[in-house]
C-alpha positions as CSV (number, residue, x, y, z in Angstrom):
1,M,10.6,50.1,-39.8
2,N,14.0,51.6,-38.7
3,L,16.1,48.7,-37.4
4,A,19.2,50.8,-36.9
5,P,18.4,51.3,-33.0
6,F,18.3,47.6,-32.5
7,K,21.6,47.1,-34.4
8,S,23.3,49.8,-32.3
9,V,22.1,48.1,-29.1
10,L,23.2,44.5,-30.1
11,A,26.6,46.1,-31.1
12,L,27.3,47.1,-27.4
13,P,29.7,45.1,-25.5
14,G,27.9,42.2,-23.7
15,V,24.4,42.7,-24.9
16,R,24.2,39.7,-27.3
17,P,25.4,37.2,-24.8
18,L,23.4,38.7,-22.2
19,M,20.2,38.3,-24.2
20,L,20.8,34.9,-25.2
21,L,21.6,33.8,-21.7
22,M,18.4,35.4,-20.3
23,L,16.5,33.7,-23.2
24,F,17.6,30.4,-22.3
25,A,17.1,31.2,-18.4
26,R,13.6,32.4,-18.9
27,I,12.3,29.3,-20.8
28,P,12.1,26.6,-17.9
29,P,9.9,29.0,-15.7
30,T,7.4,29.6,-18.6
31,A,7.1,25.8,-19.0
32,A,6.2,25.4,-15.3
33,G,2.5,26.3,-15.2
34,V,1.3,24.0,-18.0
35,T,3.6,21.2,-16.7
36,V,2.2,21.3,-13.2
37,T,-1.3,21.5,-14.5
38,L,-0.7,18.3,-16.6
39,H,1.0,16.6,-13.7
40,V,-1.8,17.3,-11.1
41,V,-4.7,16.4,-13.6
42,T,-3.2,13.3,-15.2
43,T,-0.6,11.9,-12.7
44,L,-2.1,12.9,-9.6
45,D,-5.7,12.5,-11.0
46,K,-6.9,15.6,-9.0
47,G,-8.7,17.7,-11.7
48,Y,-8.4,21.0,-12.9
49,A,-9.7,22.9,-9.8
50,A,-6.8,21.3,-7.7
51,A,-4.4,22.2,-10.5
52,G,-5.6,25.8,-10.4
53,T,-5.3,26.0,-6.7
54,V,-1.5,24.9,-7.1
55,G,-1.2,27.6,-9.7
56,F,-2.8,30.2,-7.5
57,A,-0.4,29.1,-4.6
58,T,2.7,29.5,-6.8
59,M,1.4,33.0,-8.1
60,I,1.0,34.3,-4.6
61,G,4.4,32.9,-3.6
62,L,5.9,34.6,-6.8
63,G,4.1,37.8,-6.1
64,L,5.3,38.1,-2.5
65,G,8.7,36.7,-3.2
66,S,9.9,38.8,-6.3
67,P,10.4,42.1,-4.5
68,L,12.2,40.2,-1.7
69,M,14.6,38.6,-4.2
70,G,15.0,41.9,-5.8
71,K,16.0,43.6,-2.5
72,L,18.4,40.7,-1.9
73,V,20.0,41.5,-5.2
74,D,20.4,44.9,-4.3
75,T,21.9,44.3,-0.8
76,K,23.6,40.8,-1.0
77,G,24.5,40.6,-4.6
78,L,23.3,38.5,-7.5
79,R,25.4,35.6,-6.5
80,F,23.7,35.3,-3.2
81,V,20.2,35.0,-4.8
82,L,21.5,32.5,-7.4
83,V,22.7,30.2,-4.7
84,L,19.0,30.0,-3.6
85,S,18.3,28.5,-7.0
86,L,19.5,25.3,-5.5
87,L,16.3,25.2,-3.4
88,E,14.2,25.9,-6.6
89,G,16.0,23.3,-8.4
90,A,15.5,20.8,-5.6
91,F,11.7,21.6,-5.5
92,W,11.3,20.8,-9.3
93,V,13.6,17.6,-9.2
94,T,11.7,16.2,-6.2
95,A,8.2,17.3,-7.3
96,P,7.3,14.0,-9.0
97,L,7.7,12.4,-5.6
98,M,5.3,14.6,-3.6
99,D,1.6,13.9,-3.2
100,Y,-0.8,16.7,-3.8
101,Y,-0.9,18.4,-0.5
102,V,2.9,18.5,-0.2
103,L,3.1,19.8,-3.7
104,L,0.6,22.6,-2.9
105,V,2.5,23.8,0.1
106,L,5.9,23.7,-1.4
107,A,4.8,25.2,-4.6
108,F,3.9,28.4,-2.5
109,A,7.3,28.1,-0.8
110,N,9.2,27.6,-3.9
111,G,7.6,30.9,-5.5
112,L,9.0,32.8,-2.3
113,V,12.5,31.9,-3.3
114,A,12.4,31.6,-7.2
115,V,15.1,33.3,-8.8
116,P,13.5,36.5,-10.5
117,V,15.0,35.9,-14.1
118,M,12.6,38.2,-15.6
119,S,13.8,41.1,-13.7
120,I,17.5,40.2,-13.6
121,G,17.7,40.4,-17.2
122,R,16.2,44.0,-17.3
123,Q,18.4,45.0,-14.3
124,A,21.5,43.8,-16.2
125,L,20.4,45.5,-19.4
126,T,20.1,48.8,-17.6
127,A,23.7,48.4,-16.4
128,I,25.3,47.9,-19.7
129,V,23.0,50.0,-21.9
130,P,23.2,53.8,-21.8
131,E,19.8,55.5,-21.0
132,P,19.3,57.0,-24.6
133,Q,19.4,53.4,-25.9
134,R,17.2,51.6,-23.5
135,R,14.0,51.8,-25.3
136,P,15.1,49.4,-28.2
137,A,17.0,47.3,-25.5
138,F,13.9,46.8,-23.4
139,S,11.9,46.2,-26.7
140,L,14.3,43.3,-27.6
141,D,13.9,42.2,-24.0
142,S,10.2,42.0,-24.3
143,I,10.5,40.2,-27.6
144,S,12.8,37.7,-25.8
145,V,10.1,37.1,-23.2
146,E,7.6,36.5,-26.1
147,L,9.9,33.9,-27.5
148,S,10.3,32.1,-24.1
149,F,6.6,31.9,-23.9
150,M,6.3,30.4,-27.3
151,V,9.0,27.7,-26.5
152,G,8.7,27.0,-22.9
153,P,5.1,25.7,-22.7
154,A,5.3,23.9,-25.9
155,A,8.3,22.1,-24.7
156,G,6.8,21.1,-21.4
157,V,3.7,19.8,-23.1
158,L,5.8,17.7,-25.6
159,I,8.1,16.1,-22.8
160,A,5.2,15.5,-20.5
161,T,3.2,13.8,-23.3
162,K,5.9,11.9,-25.0
163,F,7.6,10.9,-21.7
164,S,6.0,11.6,-18.4
165,T,5.0,14.7,-16.4
166,G,7.5,13.6,-13.8
167,T,10.2,13.7,-16.4
168,A,9.2,17.3,-17.5
169,L,9.2,18.5,-13.9
170,V,12.7,17.1,-13.4
171,T,13.9,18.6,-16.8
172,I,12.6,22.0,-15.5
173,G,14.4,21.7,-12.4
174,L,17.7,20.6,-14.3
175,A,17.4,23.5,-16.6
176,I,16.9,26.0,-13.9
177,L,19.9,24.9,-12.1
178,T,22.0,25.0,-15.3
179,A,20.9,28.5,-16.1
180,S,21.5,29.7,-12.6
181,A,25.0,28.2,-12.7
182,V,25.9,29.9,-15.9
183,L,24.5,33.2,-14.6
184,F,26.6,32.6,-11.3
185,L,29.8,32.2,-13.4
186,V,29.2,35.3,-15.6
187,N,27.9,37.3,-12.9
188,P,26.7,40.3,-15.1
189,V,27.0,43.8,-13.7
190,L,23.8,45.2,-12.2
191,L,24.9,48.8,-11.8
192,H,25.6,51.3,-14.7
193,E,28.9,53.1,-14.7
194,D,27.0,56.5,-14.6
195,D,24.9,55.6,-11.6
196,V,25.5,57.8,-8.6
197,I,25.7,55.7,-5.4
198,E,25.8,57.9,-2.3
199,G,25.0,56.4,1.0
200,P,22.4,53.8,1.9
201,P,19.4,53.2,-0.3
202,P,16.7,55.9,0.3
203,P,13.5,54.9,2.2
204,L,10.9,53.4,0.1
205,R,8.4,56.1,0.8
206,Q,10.7,58.5,-0.9
207,W,10.7,57.1,-4.4
208,L,7.6,54.5,-4.4
209,R,5.2,57.2,-5.4
210,G,3.4,59.0,-8.3
211,P,5.0,58.0,-11.7
212,M,6.7,55.1,-10.2
213,I,3.5,53.5,-9.0
214,A,1.9,54.3,-12.1
215,A,4.8,52.3,-13.8
216,L,4.0,49.4,-11.5
217,I,0.3,49.6,-12.3
218,V,0.7,49.6,-16.0
219,P,2.2,45.9,-16.1
220,F,-0.5,44.9,-13.4
221,G,-3.2,46.1,-16.0
222,A,-1.4,44.5,-19.0
223,T,-1.2,41.1,-17.6
224,M,-4.8,41.4,-16.2
225,V,-6.1,42.3,-19.7
226,L,-3.9,39.6,-21.3
227,S,-4.9,36.6,-18.8
228,G,-8.6,37.7,-19.1
229,M,-8.1,37.6,-22.9
230,E,-6.5,34.1,-22.7
231,I,-9.3,32.7,-20.6
232,S,-11.9,34.1,-22.9
233,A,-10.0,32.9,-25.9
234,I,-9.7,29.4,-24.5
235,A,-13.5,29.3,-23.7
236,S,-14.4,30.4,-27.1
237,L,-12.6,27.6,-28.8
238,E,-13.6,25.1,-26.2
239,R,-17.3,25.7,-26.4
240,S,-17.1,25.5,-30.4
241,G,-15.0,22.2,-30.2
242,Q,-12.0,23.8,-31.8
243,Q,-9.6,23.7,-28.8
244,S,-7.1,22.0,-30.9
245,W,-6.4,25.4,-32.4
246,L,-5.3,27.0,-29.3
247,G,-1.5,26.7,-30.1
248,L,-2.2,28.8,-33.3
249,I,-4.0,31.5,-31.4
250,F,-1.2,31.8,-28.8
251,V,1.5,32.0,-31.6
252,V,-0.4,34.6,-33.3
253,M,-0.7,36.7,-30.0
254,C,3.1,36.4,-29.4
255,A,4.0,37.2,-32.9
256,A,1.7,40.2,-32.9
257,S,3.4,41.4,-29.6
258,A,6.9,40.9,-30.8
259,L,6.2,42.8,-34.1
260,G,4.7,45.6,-31.9
261,G,7.8,45.6,-29.8
262,L,10.0,46.0,-32.9
263,F,8.0,49.1,-34.1
264,Y,8.1,50.7,-30.6
265,G,11.7,50.2,-30.2
266,S,12.5,52.0,-33.4
267,L,10.7,55.1,-32.6
268,K,12.3,58.3,-31.0
269,R,9.1,59.6,-29.4
270,V,6.6,57.3,-28.0
271,P,3.2,57.5,-26.0
272,S,3.2,56.6,-22.2
273,G,2.7,53.3,-20.9
274,V,-0.6,54.3,-19.6
275,F,-1.8,55.3,-22.9
276,L,-0.6,52.0,-24.4
277,L,-2.4,50.1,-21.6
278,A,-5.7,52.1,-22.4
279,C,-5.1,51.0,-26.0
280,M,-4.7,47.3,-25.2
281,A,-7.8,47.4,-22.9
282,L,-9.9,49.4,-25.5
283,L,-8.9,47.0,-28.4
284,E,-9.8,44.1,-26.3
285,I,-13.5,44.9,-25.9
286,P,-14.4,44.0,-29.7
287,V,-12.5,40.7,-29.9
288,G,-15.6,38.8,-28.8
289,V,-16.7,39.2,-32.5
290,G,-14.5,36.3,-33.3
291,D,-16.1,34.0,-30.9
292,G,-16.4,30.4,-32.2
293,N,-14.4,31.2,-35.3
294,V,-10.7,30.5,-35.2
295,W,-9.5,32.8,-38.1
296,L,-11.8,35.6,-37.3
297,L,-10.6,35.4,-33.5
298,A,-7.0,35.3,-34.4
299,L,-7.4,38.3,-36.5
300,A,-9.3,40.2,-33.8
301,L,-6.6,39.4,-31.3
302,V,-3.9,41.0,-33.4
303,P,-4.5,44.9,-32.6
304,M,-4.5,44.6,-29.0
305,N,-1.4,42.3,-28.8
306,L,0.6,44.8,-31.0
307,A,0.5,47.1,-28.0
308,C,1.5,44.2,-25.6
309,A,5.3,44.4,-25.9
310,P,5.3,48.2,-26.1
311,T,3.4,48.5,-22.8
312,I,5.7,46.4,-20.9
313,T,8.9,48.1,-22.6
314,A,7.4,51.6,-21.5
315,S,7.1,50.3,-17.8
316,S,10.5,48.8,-17.7
317,E,11.9,52.1,-19.2
318,L,10.4,54.4,-16.7
319,I,11.3,52.1,-13.7
320,A,14.7,51.9,-14.8
321,K,15.0,55.7,-15.2
322,S,13.0,56.6,-11.9
323,A,14.3,54.0,-9.4
324,P,17.3,54.7,-7.3
325,P,20.3,52.6,-8.4
326,T,20.6,51.0,-5.1
327,A,17.0,49.9,-5.1
328,R,16.6,49.0,-8.7
329,G,16.4,45.2,-8.0
330,L,13.5,46.0,-5.5
331,A,11.7,48.2,-8.1
332,L,12.0,45.5,-10.8
333,G,11.0,42.9,-8.3
334,L,7.9,44.8,-7.6
335,Q,7.3,45.0,-11.4
336,G,7.4,41.3,-11.3
337,S,4.9,41.1,-8.5
338,A,2.6,43.4,-10.7
339,F,2.8,40.9,-13.4
340,T,1.9,38.1,-11.2
341,F,-0.9,39.8,-9.4
342,G,-2.3,41.0,-12.7
343,V,-2.6,37.4,-14.0
344,A,-4.3,36.5,-10.6
345,A,-6.8,39.2,-11.0
346,G,-7.5,38.8,-14.7
347,Q,-8.3,35.1,-14.8
348,P,-11.0,35.0,-12.3
349,L,-12.5,38.5,-13.6
350,A,-13.1,37.0,-17.1
351,G,-13.9,33.5,-15.9
352,I,-16.9,34.7,-14.1
353,A,-18.0,36.9,-17.0
354,V,-17.5,33.9,-19.4
355,D,-19.4,31.5,-17.0
356,H,-22.2,34.1,-16.7
357,S,-22.7,35.2,-20.3
358,G,-20.1,33.6,-22.6
359,P,-16.7,34.5,-24.0
360,P,-17.7,37.7,-25.7
361,L,-18.5,39.1,-22.2
362,G,-15.0,38.0,-20.9
363,F,-13.3,40.1,-23.5
364,V,-15.5,43.0,-22.6
365,V,-15.0,42.8,-18.8
366,A,-11.3,42.4,-19.0
367,G,-11.0,45.4,-21.3
368,L,-13.2,47.6,-19.3
369,A,-11.2,46.6,-16.1
370,G,-7.9,47.5,-18.1
371,L,-9.3,50.9,-18.9
372,L,-10.2,51.5,-15.3
373,V,-6.6,50.5,-14.2
374,A,-5.3,52.8,-17.0
375,A,-7.2,55.7,-15.6
376,V,-5.9,55.2,-12.1
377,G,-2.3,54.9,-13.6
378,W,-3.0,58.3,-15.5
379,V,-3.9,60.0,-12.4
380,L,-0.9,58.8,-10.4
381,S,1.3,59.6,-13.4
382,R,0.6,63.3,-13.0
383,Q,2.1,63.3,-9.6
384,R,5.8,64.4,-9.1
385,Q,8.4,61.9,-8.7
386,A,10.6,62.6,-5.7
387,V,13.8,60.8,-6.3
388,S,15.3,60.3,-9.7
389,S,17.5,57.4,-10.8
390,T,20.7,59.2,-10.0
391,S,19.9,60.3,-6.5
């Protein structure tokens, strides 16, 4: 594996501190889902269905709010959006005081104004990394996201079980406020010096078409496939009484994805995001052969997860290249929505299949759905993109 491209990117001014800052900023949101679930189930004593409803409300809020926050970054600036983190922090700090129904409503509202730290990191990278070096940069960013998902949920569970779910929720809020304050002070640039800015942002209909829509469909399909895989894997281990091994399974998935990201970022010529999504989906279909066997399941999950970070990287690279500079925040916000709605689609899809015929069918259904999404993305990618990134 050629690591020279990564060393070259990390040697660029500002890249290392930006990546470290974004890694820290992304950890608290990744801890939110599991912590809220534990709080609703154990502290509020409302059950998993009620916890899932709060999670669903949060995802809808995030899906709708991400492009809004991205557009505000484009028009009002990053610092304006970061001020809204005061609302986000206030929600988490006061969440332990809320009853279930107040929590449900405010979880949706909080999703609408949540600071889009995932897309902000990609937008800042686009601004400081020249286009020829963005593939390894976005690969490192995808690996950073995997690391945040390895640390965040585990930290949330640890604090919730060792102290209380209320303490965990407050900790998330304080961490979000701290990260936002540091980002406010640093105020990373969001436009590359080579970006050509002429007049107002072009209308949405001029650039949100063809390959751009395909670039947004790819992360939707990827998270749909991944969330279907997670539900099926959880069901597989739970039905065989081996749910204590779930942590190992998730570590294997994240490690495989990170390894795939390293390999992809070192390449000069790469397949398209649509092709990588199709590979992910196809490789998920046979994962059910490991049903009930921890080690066989972990091994079966490796091939599809090797394509995970590359798929996300390919999407980010195309969006950064194709979106107008004055609408890049909106474009990356739409990518955030695609991630969110993909999870919302994949979980019930696989869940219905699991309930009907068991975990192996969950893997198959999620994989087939991913292939269908990849086919739609391939058709759209054949269209011509009307506006380039320098228009």
